[in-house]
DRENFIVO-36085 format. One record per residue: residue in one letter; x, y, z of N, C-alpha, C in turn. Coordinates in Angstrom, 2 decimals, padded with zeros to 5 digits. Last residue first. Example, Ala and Ser with C-alpha at 12.3 -4.5 7.8 and 13.67 -1.06 7.14 Angstrom:
// DRENFIVO-36085
> type / n_east / n_north / n_up / ca_east / ca_north / ca_up / c_east / c_north / c_up
> s / 012.85 / -002.25 / 007.08 / 013.67 / -001.06 / 007.14 / 012.90 / 000.03 / 007.87 .
> a / 013.19 / -005.69 / 007.80 / 012.30 / -004.50 / 007.80 / 013.20 / -003.30 / 007.80 .
END
This chain:
// DRENFIVO-36085
> type / n_east / n_north / n_up / ca_east / ca_north / ca_up / c_east / c_north / c_up
> l / 013.33 / -052.45 / -055.81 / 011.87 / -052.27 / -055.91 / 011.40 / -052.58 / -057.33 .
> l / 015.81 / -053.97 / -053.84 / 015.36 / -053.61 / -055.18 / 013.83 / -053.53 / -055.20 .
> q / 017.35 / -052.79 / -051.04 / 016.21 / -053.60 / -051.48 / 015.74 / -053.11 / -052.84 .
> v / 020.96 / -052.83 / -050.68 / 019.66 / -052.18 / -050.75 / 018.61 / -053.19 / -051.19 .
> e / 024.25 / -052.42 / -049.44 / 023.14 / -053.34 / -049.71 / 021.80 / -052.61 / -049.66 .
> y / 026.99 / -050.89 / -051.00 / 025.91 / -050.74 / -050.00 / 024.77 / -051.66 / -050.40 .
> v / 029.06 / -050.75 / -052.74 / 028.78 / -052.06 / -052.14 / 027.78 / -051.95 / -050.99 .
> p / 029.37 / -048.12 / -053.53 / 028.93 / -049.09 / -054.54 / 028.56 / -050.45 / -053.94 .
> s / 027.98 / -045.81 / -051.20 / 029.06 / -046.72 / -051.55 / 028.56 / -047.73 / -052.57 .
> f / 026.18 / -042.91 / -052.23 / 026.19 / -044.25 / -051.66 / 027.44 / -045.01 / -052.11 .
> l / 025.07 / -039.66 / -051.65 / 026.11 / -040.50 / -052.23 / 026.17 / -041.82 / -051.48 .
> y / 022.00 / -037.99 / -052.50 / 022.89 / -038.62 / -051.52 / 023.92 / -039.46 / -052.27 .
> i / 019.87 / -035.27 / -053.09 / 020.88 / -036.17 / -053.62 / 021.77 / -036.69 / -052.49 .
> k / 016.33 / -034.85 / -052.79 / 017.69 / -034.60 / -052.33 / 018.63 / -035.68 / -052.86 .
> g / 013.72 / -035.39 / -053.37 / 014.56 / -034.93 / -054.47 / 015.99 / -034.65 / -054.07 .
> t / 011.96 / -036.44 / -051.51 / 012.44 / -035.08 / -051.30 / 013.23 / -034.52 / -052.49 .
> a / 011.18 / -039.03 / -052.29 / 010.23 / -038.18 / -051.59 / 010.65 / -036.72 / -051.54 .
> a / 013.40 / -040.25 / -053.52 / 012.16 / -040.06 / -054.27 / 011.24 / -039.04 / -053.61 .
> e / 016.68 / -039.13 / -053.50 / 015.59 / -039.60 / -052.66 / 014.26 / -039.24 / -053.33 .
> k / 019.02 / -040.16 / -055.86 / 018.03 / -039.14 / -055.50 / 016.93 / -039.75 / -054.65 .
> c / 022.44 / -040.79 / -055.73 / 021.10 / -041.37 / -055.68 / 020.14 / -040.30 / -055.18 .
> k / 025.62 / -041.32 / -057.09 / 024.60 / -040.35 / -056.75 / 023.24 / -041.04 / -056.77 .
> f / 028.01 / -043.59 / -055.86 / 026.90 / -043.36 / -056.77 / 025.98 / -042.27 / -056.22 .
> r / 031.63 / -043.21 / -055.62 / 030.29 / -043.42 / -055.08 / 029.23 / -043.12 / -056.13 .
> k / 034.10 / -042.50 / -056.58 / 033.96 / -043.87 / -056.07 / 032.55 / -044.19 / -055.56 .
> r / 033.15 / -040.31 / -058.95 / 034.37 / -040.86 / -058.37 / 034.10 / -042.29 / -057.89 .
> v / 029.93 / -040.89 / -059.22 / 030.81 / -039.75 / -059.03 / 032.03 / -040.22 / -058.26 .
> k / 027.63 / -042.42 / -061.41 / 028.71 / -042.58 / -060.45 / 029.57 / -041.32 / -060.41 .
> e / 024.14 / -041.38 / -061.71 / 025.47 / -041.70 / -062.20 / 026.49 / -041.82 / -061.06 .
> e / 021.46 / -042.82 / -059.73 / 021.94 / -041.97 / -060.81 / 023.38 / -042.32 / -061.14 .
> k / 018.66 / -044.56 / -058.42 / 020.10 / -044.55 / -058.71 / 020.41 / -043.65 / -059.90 .
> i / 016.42 / -043.31 / -056.16 / 016.61 / -043.62 / -057.57 / 018.10 / -043.50 / -057.87 .
> f / 014.92 / -044.47 / -053.09 / 015.88 / -043.69 / -053.86 / 015.88 / -044.15 / -055.31 .
> v / 013.01 / -044.41 / -050.10 / 013.14 / -044.86 / -051.48 / 014.05 / -043.90 / -052.25 .
> r / 013.03 / -045.64 / -046.77 / 013.25 / -044.53 / -047.69 / 013.58 / -045.05 / -049.09 .
> g / 012.80 / -047.78 / -044.94 / 011.79 / -047.62 / -045.98 / 011.99 / -046.47 / -046.95 .
> g / 014.47 / -048.70 / -043.07 / 013.65 / -047.56 / -042.68 / 012.63 / -047.20 / -043.74 .
> r / 017.05 / -049.48 / -045.32 / 016.42 / -049.75 / -044.03 / 015.68 / -048.50 / -043.55 .
> i / 016.10 / -048.43 / -048.65 / 017.07 / -048.78 / -047.63 / 016.33 / -049.07 / -046.33 .
> s / 015.05 / -049.26 / -052.00 / 014.80 / -048.75 / -050.66 / 015.92 / -049.20 / -049.73 .
> f / 015.18 / -048.16 / -055.43 / 015.50 / -049.07 / -054.34 / 015.16 / -048.42 / -053.01 .
> r / 014.95 / -048.03 / -058.94 / 014.44 / -047.58 / -057.65 / 014.77 / -048.63 / -056.60 .
> a / 017.23 / -047.24 / -061.58 / 016.51 / -048.22 / -060.77 / 016.08 / -047.59 / -059.45 .
> g / 018.83 / -045.48 / -062.92 / 017.40 / -045.23 / -062.95 / 016.58 / -046.19 / -062.12 .
> t / 021.24 / -047.84 / -063.92 / 020.92 / -046.43 / -063.69 / 019.41 / -046.22 / -063.85 .
> p / 020.91 / -051.10 / -062.39 / 021.03 / -050.22 / -063.56 / 020.71 / -048.78 / -063.19 .
> l / 022.88 / -052.41 / -059.67 / 021.62 / -051.86 / -060.17 / 021.85 / -051.05 / -061.45 .
> a / 025.29 / -053.09 / -058.66 / 024.68 / -054.06 / -059.58 / 023.36 / -053.55 / -060.17 .
> e / 025.95 / -051.14 / -056.84 / 026.70 / -051.17 / -058.09 / 026.11 / -052.14 / -059.11 .
> i / 024.31 / -051.76 / -054.65 / 023.96 / -050.64 / -055.52 / 024.69 / -050.72 / -056.85 .
> l / 023.58 / -055.22 / -054.23 / 024.52 / -054.11 / -054.08 / 024.15 / -053.01 / -055.06 .
> i / 020.42 / -056.42 / -052.98 / 021.41 / -056.31 / -054.03 / 022.36 / -055.15 / -053.71 .
> i / 017.64 / -058.33 / -052.13 / 018.77 / -057.55 / -051.62 / 019.89 / -057.59 / -052.65 .
> g / 015.66 / -060.04 / -053.05 / 015.58 / -058.64 / -053.42 / 016.72 / -057.78 / -052.94 .
> d / 016.14 / -062.32 / -050.46 / 015.32 / -061.96 / -051.62 / 015.30 / -060.46 / -051.84 .
> k / 019.48 / -062.93 / -049.59 / 018.17 / -062.45 / -049.16 / 017.41 / -061.98 / -050.39 .
> k / 021.99 / -065.35 / -048.98 / 021.24 / -064.54 / -049.94 / 019.85 / -064.19 / -049.40 .
> k / 024.52 / -065.03 / -046.64 / 023.29 / -065.72 / -046.99 / 022.47 / -064.80 / -047.89 .
> d / 027.73 / -064.13 / -048.02 / 026.58 / -063.88 / -047.16 / 025.41 / -064.76 / -047.58 .
> y / 029.73 / -064.37 / -049.79 / 029.57 / -065.49 / -048.86 / 028.45 / -065.25 / -047.85 .
> q / 029.87 / -062.06 / -051.22 / 029.59 / -063.29 / -051.98 / 029.32 / -064.48 / -051.06 .
> h / 030.78 / -060.18 / -049.45 / 029.34 / -060.22 / -049.74 / 028.96 / -061.51 / -050.46 .
> l / 033.50 / -060.34 / -049.62 / 032.85 / -060.97 / -048.47 / 031.35 / -061.12 / -048.71 .
> v / 033.94 / -058.80 / -051.89 / 034.20 / -060.23 / -051.96 / 033.56 / -060.96 / -050.79 .
> r / 033.12 / -056.24 / -050.98 / 032.52 / -056.83 / -052.19 / 032.72 / -058.35 / -052.21 .
> l / 034.79 / -055.77 / -048.84 / 033.35 / -055.88 / -048.60 / 032.66 / -056.56 / -049.78 .
> l / 037.25 / -055.57 / -050.17 / 037.02 / -056.65 / -049.21 / 035.52 / -056.86 / -048.97 .
> a / 036.82 / -053.28 / -051.74 / 037.19 / -054.54 / -052.37 / 036.91 / -055.72 / -051.45 .
> t / 036.25 / -051.29 / -049.79 / 035.26 / -051.68 / -050.79 / 035.57 / -053.04 / -051.41 .
> d / 036.59 / -050.84 / -046.64 / 037.40 / -051.49 / -047.66 / 036.46 / -052.06 / -048.71 .
> a / 034.90 / -050.06 / -044.71 / 035.57 / -048.99 / -045.45 / 036.45 / -049.53 / -046.57 .
> c / 034.12 / -052.37 / -043.53 / 033.08 / -051.60 / -044.23 / 033.69 / -050.49 / -045.09 .
> s / 036.32 / -053.11 / -042.17 / 036.08 / -053.81 / -043.44 / 034.98 / -053.13 / -044.23 .
> s / 038.06 / -050.24 / -040.98 / 036.90 / -051.13 / -040.91 / 036.76 / -051.85 / -042.23 .
> a / 040.47 / -049.11 / -041.51 / 039.98 / -049.03 / -040.14 / 038.75 / -049.90 / -039.92 .
> a / 042.37 / -051.24 / -043.71 / 041.39 / -050.19 / -043.45 / 040.94 / -050.25 / -042.00 .
> p / 045.92 / -051.88 / -043.77 / 044.54 / -052.31 / -043.57 / 043.62 / -051.16 / -043.23 .
> n / 048.44 / -051.84 / -045.48 / 047.69 / -050.68 / -044.98 / 046.22 / -051.04 / -044.78 .
> h / 049.56 / -054.25 / -046.07 / 050.47 / -053.13 / -045.82 / 049.76 / -051.91 / -045.24 .
> l / 047.34 / -055.95 / -046.57 / 048.18 / -056.14 / -045.38 / 049.05 / -054.94 / -045.05 .
> s / 045.76 / -055.97 / -048.78 / 045.51 / -054.91 / -047.80 / 046.46 / -054.96 / -046.61 .
> k / 046.43 / -058.16 / -050.28 / 046.66 / -056.85 / -050.88 / 046.53 / -055.72 / -049.86 .
> l / 045.52 / -060.20 / -048.62 / 046.96 / -060.05 / -048.84 / 047.29 / -058.67 / -049.41 .
> l / 042.76 / -059.90 / -048.89 / 043.39 / -059.59 / -047.61 / 044.90 / -059.38 / -047.78 .
> t / 042.46 / -060.77 / -051.53 / 042.06 / -059.40 / -051.16 / 042.70 / -058.98 / -049.85 .
> q / 043.33 / -063.43 / -051.36 / 044.05 / -062.49 / -052.19 / 043.73 / -061.04 / -051.83 .
> q / 041.37 / -064.50 / -049.59 / 042.80 / -064.57 / -049.27 / 043.57 / -063.51 / -050.06 .
> i / 039.02 / -064.20 / -051.06 / 039.19 / -063.42 / -049.82 / 040.67 / -063.37 / -049.45 .
> d / 039.64 / -066.01 / -053.14 / 039.33 / -064.61 / -053.45 / 039.47 / -063.71 / -052.22 .
> p / 040.17 / -068.54 / -051.82 / 041.22 / -067.81 / -052.57 / 040.90 / -066.35 / -052.83 .
> p / 038.80 / -068.62 / -048.45 / 038.76 / -068.97 / -049.87 / 039.75 / -068.09 / -050.65 .
> f / 040.84 / -069.00 / -045.47 / 039.96 / -068.21 / -046.33 / 039.93 / -068.76 / -047.76 .
> i / 042.74 / -070.61 / -044.32 / 041.37 / -070.70 / -043.84 / 040.39 / -070.06 / -044.82 .
> k / 045.52 / -070.96 / -044.48 / 044.66 / -071.19 / -045.65 / 043.21 / -071.42 / -045.26 .
> k / 047.32 / -070.26 / -042.57 / 046.58 / -071.50 / -042.33 / 045.62 / -071.84 / -043.47 .
> a / 048.19 / -067.79 / -043.30 / 049.12 / -068.90 / -043.49 / 048.42 / -070.25 / -043.29 .
> l / 046.12 / -066.19 / -042.42 / 046.28 / -066.39 / -043.86 / 047.19 / -067.59 / -044.14 .
> f / 046.67 / -066.17 / -039.72 / 045.50 / -066.90 / -040.18 / 045.53 / -067.12 / -041.69 .
> q / 049.05 / -064.67 / -039.64 / 048.99 / -065.99 / -038.99 / 047.83 / -066.82 / -039.52 .
> v / 048.28 / -062.31 / -040.89 / 049.27 / -063.17 / -041.53 / 049.22 / -064.57 / -040.95 .
> l / 046.62 / -061.18 / -038.93 / 046.05 / -061.65 / -040.18 / 047.00 / -062.62 / -040.89 .
> v / 048.48 / -060.44 / -037.02 / 047.56 / -061.53 / -036.69 / 046.87 / -062.06 / -037.94 .
> k / 049.85 / -058.42 / -038.48 / 050.57 / -059.58 / -037.94 / 049.61 / -060.73 / -037.64 .
> s / 047.85 / -056.54 / -039.07 / 048.55 / -057.23 / -040.16 / 049.23 / -058.50 / -039.65 .
> f / 047.24 / -055.70 / -036.47 / 046.22 / -056.36 / -037.28 / 046.87 / -057.15 / -038.42 .
> e / 049.66 / -054.48 / -035.71 / 049.14 / -055.62 / -034.96 / 048.11 / -056.41 / -035.77 .
> n / 049.81 / -052.42 / -037.64 / 050.88 / -053.41 / -037.53 / 050.38 / -054.66 / -036.82 .
> k / 047.52 / -050.95 / -037.08 / 047.67 / -051.57 / -038.39 / 048.74 / -052.66 / -038.37 .
> w / 048.16 / -050.02 / -034.49 / 047.06 / -050.97 / -034.68 / 047.20 / -051.69 / -036.02 .
> e / 050.32 / -048.34 / -035.19 / 050.51 / -049.43 / -034.23 / 049.43 / -050.49 / -034.38 .
> a / 049.24 / -046.43 / -036.91 / 050.25 / -047.35 / -037.42 / 050.43 / -048.56 / -036.50 .
> g / 045.75 / -046.24 / -035.81 / 047.02 / -045.71 / -036.30 / 047.98 / -046.81 / -036.72 .
> h / 043.23 / -046.40 / -034.79 / 043.54 / -047.13 / -036.01 / 044.82 / -046.59 / -036.66 .
> a / 043.50 / -044.91 / -032.37 / 042.76 / -046.17 / -032.40 / 043.11 / -047.02 / -033.61 .
> q / 046.78 / -043.66 / -031.60 / 045.49 / -043.53 / -032.25 / 044.84 / -044.90 / -032.40 .
> v / 048.28 / -044.13 / -028.31 / 048.31 / -044.12 / -029.77 / 046.90 / -044.00 / -030.33 .
> r / 048.04 / -044.38 / -025.60 / 048.99 / -043.38 / -026.09 / 049.01 / -043.27 / -027.61 .
> h / 046.62 / -046.09 / -024.03 / 045.85 / -045.10 / -024.80 / 046.75 / -044.06 / -025.46 .
> g / 048.78 / -048.88 / -024.42 / 047.73 / -048.22 / -023.66 / 046.93 / -047.28 / -024.55 .
> f / 050.65 / -050.32 / -025.84 / 050.75 / -048.86 / -025.86 / 049.72 / -048.14 / -025.00 .
> r / 050.28 / -053.10 / -025.49 / 051.61 / -052.56 / -025.73 / 051.70 / -051.06 / -025.48 .
> e / 047.57 / -053.46 / -025.04 / 048.52 / -054.11 / -024.14 / 049.91 / -053.52 / -024.28 .
> y / 046.51 / -052.11 / -027.25 / 046.33 / -051.55 / -025.91 / 047.35 / -052.15 / -024.94 .
> t / 047.21 / -053.90 / -029.28 / 047.74 / -052.53 / -029.30 / 047.64 / -051.90 / -027.92 .
> f / 045.71 / -056.12 / -028.57 / 047.17 / -056.23 / -028.61 / 047.81 / -054.84 / -028.56 .
> l / 043.12 / -054.98 / -028.86 / 043.58 / -055.48 / -027.57 / 045.11 / -055.54 / -027.54 .
> h / 043.07 / -054.47 / -031.59 / 042.94 / -053.36 / -030.66 / 043.44 / -053.76 / -029.27 .
> a / 043.22 / -057.09 / -032.47 / 044.36 / -056.21 / -032.76 / 044.29 / -054.95 / -031.88 .
> l / 040.71 / -057.98 / -031.78 / 041.86 / -058.49 / -031.03 / 043.09 / -057.63 / -031.26 .
> e / 039.27 / -056.65 / -033.77 / 039.12 / -056.23 / -032.38 / 040.24 / -056.77 / -031.50 .
> h / 040.20 / -058.04 / -036.04 / 040.28 / -056.58 / -035.98 / 040.23 / -056.11 / -034.53 .
> l / 039.37 / -060.60 / -035.40 / 040.80 / -060.31 / -035.44 / 041.07 / -058.81 / -035.39 .
> l / 036.59 / -060.20 / -035.68 / 037.15 / -060.60 / -034.39 / 038.65 / -060.32 / -034.33 .
> t / 036.46 / -059.62 / -038.43 / 036.04 / -058.62 / -037.44 / 036.62 / -058.94 / -036.08 .
> i / 037.34 / -062.05 / -039.48 / 038.09 / -060.83 / -039.77 / 037.75 / -059.74 / -038.76 .
> l / 035.30 / -063.78 / -038.50 / 036.69 / -063.96 / -038.11 / 037.49 / -062.69 / -038.33 .
> f / 033.02 / -062.70 / -039.80 / 033.08 / -062.80 / -038.34 / 034.53 / -062.90 / -037.87 .
> s / 033.63 / -063.06 / -042.47 / 033.48 / -061.69 / -041.95 / 033.59 / -061.69 / -040.44 .
> y / 033.58 / -065.86 / -042.46 / 034.82 / -065.15 / -042.81 / 034.78 / -063.71 / -042.33 .
> p / 030.90 / -066.54 / -041.69 / 032.06 / -066.95 / -040.89 / 033.35 / -066.19 / -041.19 .
> n / 028.77 / -063.58 / -041.93 / 029.20 / -064.89 / -042.42 / 030.51 / -065.25 / -041.71 .
> l / 027.03 / -062.04 / -039.15 / 028.08 / -062.05 / -040.17 / 028.36 / -063.47 / -040.67 .
> n / 025.33 / -061.83 / -037.05 / 024.73 / -062.11 / -038.36 / 025.76 / -062.21 / -039.48 .
> g / 026.50 / -061.08 / -034.68 / 026.28 / -062.50 / -034.89 / 025.71 / -062.84 / -036.26 .
> n / 029.12 / -058.78 / -034.28 / 027.76 / -059.01 / -034.77 / 027.59 / -060.48 / -035.15 .
> v / 031.01 / -058.88 / -031.31 / 030.98 / -059.07 / -032.76 / 029.54 / -059.35 / -033.17 .
> s / 032.91 / -057.42 / -028.68 / 031.62 / -057.84 / -029.21 / 031.72 / -057.91 / -030.73 .
> i / 035.11 / -057.80 / -025.96 / 034.95 / -057.71 / -027.42 / 033.54 / -058.16 / -027.77 .
> r / 036.90 / -056.68 / -023.19 / 035.58 / -057.04 / -023.74 / 035.56 / -056.80 / -025.25 .
> h / 039.11 / -057.62 / -020.59 / 038.94 / -057.08 / -021.93 / 037.59 / -057.56 / -022.47 .
> n / 037.42 / -057.67 / -017.35 / 038.32 / -058.18 / -018.38 / 038.21 / -057.34 / -019.65 .
> k / 037.32 / -055.79 / -014.34 / 036.69 / -056.15 / -015.62 / 037.74 / -056.61 / -016.61 .
> g / 038.72 / -055.02 / -012.12 / 037.52 / -055.83 / -011.90 / 036.81 / -056.24 / -013.16 .
> p / 039.94 / -052.25 / -013.73 / 039.95 / -052.97 / -012.45 / 038.63 / -053.72 / -012.23 .
> l / 039.58 / -053.09 / -017.25 / 039.56 / -052.13 / -016.15 / 039.65 / -052.91 / -014.85 .
> s / 040.47 / -053.62 / -020.69 / 040.25 / -054.10 / -019.32 / 040.31 / -052.93 / -018.33 .
> n / 038.79 / -051.94 / -023.43 / 039.96 / -052.42 / -022.69 / 039.60 / -052.84 / -021.28 .
> r / 036.57 / -053.05 / -025.83 / 036.69 / -052.23 / -024.62 / 037.82 / -052.80 / -023.79 .
> y / 035.61 / -053.11 / -029.23 / 036.57 / -053.51 / -028.20 / 036.54 / -052.52 / -027.05 .
> d / 033.34 / -054.44 / -031.67 / 033.71 / -053.38 / -030.72 / 034.69 / -053.96 / -029.70 .
> g / 031.92 / -054.77 / -035.01 / 032.50 / -055.26 / -033.77 / 032.94 / -054.10 / -032.89 .
> l / 030.56 / -053.42 / -036.90 / 030.53 / -054.88 / -036.98 / 031.05 / -055.51 / -035.70 .
> v / 028.46 / -050.49 / -036.63 / 029.70 / -051.23 / -036.37 / 029.47 / -052.72 / -036.57 .
> s / 025.98 / -049.48 / -037.43 / 027.15 / -048.59 / -037.44 / 028.47 / -049.33 / -037.26 .
> q / 024.02 / -051.44 / -037.25 / 024.23 / -050.75 / -038.51 / 025.56 / -050.01 / -038.57 .
> r / 024.19 / -054.68 / -035.94 / 024.29 / -053.25 / -035.67 / 024.66 / -052.55 / -036.97 .
> e / 022.51 / -057.68 / -035.21 / 023.07 / -056.81 / -036.23 / 023.05 / -055.35 / -035.78 .
> r / 023.23 / -058.80 / -031.84 / 022.39 / -058.70 / -033.02 / 023.04 / -057.73 / -034.00 .
> t / 026.44 / -060.09 / -030.72 / 025.30 / -059.18 / -030.71 / 024.41 / -059.39 / -031.93 .
> i / 028.31 / -061.84 / -028.48 / 027.82 / -061.86 / -029.86 / 026.51 / -061.10 / -029.87 .
> t / 031.16 / -061.19 / -026.49 / 029.71 / -061.19 / -026.65 / 029.38 / -061.15 / -028.13 .
> l / 033.82 / -062.27 / -024.51 / 033.30 / -062.12 / -025.86 / 031.78 / -062.16 / -025.84 .
> q / 036.24 / -061.27 / -022.49 / 034.80 / -061.51 / -022.42 / 034.22 / -061.23 / -023.80 .
> v / 039.45 / -062.66 / -022.40 / 038.52 / -061.79 / -023.11 / 037.08 / -062.23 / -022.83 .
> k / 042.04 / -063.40 / -021.43 / 040.84 / -063.38 / -020.58 / 039.79 / -062.42 / -021.15 .
> y / 044.18 / -063.87 / -023.00 / 043.96 / -062.48 / -022.60 / 042.70 / -062.29 / -021.77 .
> h / 043.93 / -066.65 / -023.28 / 045.19 / -066.08 / -022.82 / 044.99 / -064.65 / -022.30 .
> l / 041.34 / -066.96 / -024.33 / 041.66 / -067.47 / -023.00 / 042.92 / -066.82 / -022.44 .
> l / 041.57 / -065.70 / -026.82 / 040.50 / -065.31 / -025.90 / 040.81 / -065.76 / -024.48 .
> y / 043.76 / -067.04 / -027.98 / 043.83 / -065.61 / -027.70 / 042.78 / -065.19 / -026.67 .
> y / 042.72 / -069.68 / -028.14 / 043.96 / -069.39 / -027.43 / 044.04 / -067.93 / -027.04 .
> c / 040.50 / -069.37 / -029.80 / 040.31 / -069.69 / -028.38 / 041.55 / -069.40 / -027.56 .
> v / 041.83 / -068.98 / -032.23 / 041.00 / -067.91 / -031.68 / 040.80 / -068.14 / -030.18 .
> e / 042.96 / -071.51 / -032.53 / 043.84 / -070.35 / -032.36 / 043.08 / -069.16 / -031.80 .
> e / 040.65 / -073.13 / -032.76 / 041.63 / -073.36 / -031.70 / 042.52 / -072.14 / -031.46 .
> f / 039.18 / -072.12 / -035.05 / 038.64 / -072.11 / -033.68 / 039.73 / -072.20 / -032.61 .
> s / 039.94 / -072.33 / -037.68 / 040.31 / -071.10 / -036.95 / 039.98 / -071.16 / -035.47 .
> g / 039.02 / -074.50 / -039.11 / 040.45 / -074.33 / -038.97 / 040.90 / -073.13 / -038.17 .
> d / 036.13 / -073.15 / -040.63 / 036.91 / -074.31 / -040.23 / 038.39 / -073.97 / -040.14 .
> p / 035.02 / -069.92 / -039.43 / 035.35 / -070.87 / -040.49 / 036.19 / -072.02 / -039.95 .
> l / 032.63 / -069.43 / -036.72 / 033.96 / -069.30 / -037.32 / 034.16 / -070.26 / -038.48 .
> y / 030.31 / -069.95 / -035.39 / 030.41 / -068.65 / -036.07 / 031.69 / -068.51 / -036.90 .
> n / 030.56 / -072.33 / -034.07 / 029.50 / -072.22 / -035.08 / 029.60 / -070.94 / -035.91 .
> k / 032.44 / -071.89 / -032.12 / 032.85 / -072.65 / -033.31 / 031.83 / -072.53 / -034.44 .
> l / 031.11 / -070.81 / -030.01 / 031.81 / -069.90 / -030.90 / 032.21 / -070.58 / -032.20 .
> q / 030.28 / -072.83 / -028.38 / 029.33 / -072.32 / -029.36 / 030.00 / -071.41 / -030.38 .
> h / 032.46 / -073.18 / -026.74 / 032.10 / -074.30 / -027.61 / 031.09 / -073.86 / -028.67 .
> l / 032.55 / -070.76 / -025.30 / 033.56 / -071.03 / -026.32 / 033.15 / -072.17 / -027.25 .
> p / 029.56 / -068.85 / -025.06 / 030.39 / -069.96 / -024.58 / 031.33 / -070.40 / -025.68 .
> a / 029.16 / -065.51 / -025.30 / 029.31 / -066.66 / -026.17 / 030.17 / -067.73 / -025.49 .
> e / 026.61 / -063.52 / -023.91 / 027.97 / -064.00 / -023.82 / 028.07 / -065.31 / -024.59 .
> q / 024.63 / -061.42 / -025.91 / 024.72 / -062.62 / -025.11 / 026.16 / -063.07 / -025.09 .
> k / 022.63 / -058.50 / -026.43 / 023.91 / -059.17 / -026.37 / 023.78 / -060.45 / -025.57 .
> a / 020.05 / -057.65 / -026.37 / 020.79 / -057.43 / -027.61 / 022.09 / -058.22 / -027.63 .
> m / 017.51 / -059.81 / -024.98 / 018.65 / -058.90 / -024.82 / 019.43 / -058.81 / -026.12 .
END
């Protein structure tokens, strides 16, 4: 199965030291059904509000490093806090959610759970957190440093111009120049041009 419910004692294996007890408090207090999923390309986590006969539900990708896992879980908990206060009357990642996410992040930043580079990057984003860590280039770049290293996997920004690389599914591209915040890359088979985030992970060929 793609999803499995996470017993709380096993959750400790996914979190950085010093965060387990406070995370458990929130999950138990709000009666959250937490599931840990296989890697999903489009999302790192997901929140579903409670319904009659169903608890709040949160899912987080199980392949994330502990710091990415915690940040994603706090992101989804912020959705829960926002729903508890405002229901469906506000935008999913509007000012209300940003406020809730910033508040819960501050609590964990005060505990010095994160390494200094992640801590500083999160502090800079507190006033206006991104809707996803995938959309926060600076945060994604620093979190990447704590991922398990995979042979041949590299960020596009680290490739020299003209390098060939492949993405999931096997499509092959050639890196070209940077345009504003993204890199132009030509698909080898079709010649079509695509724009890639500088922190997109690819397979070096």
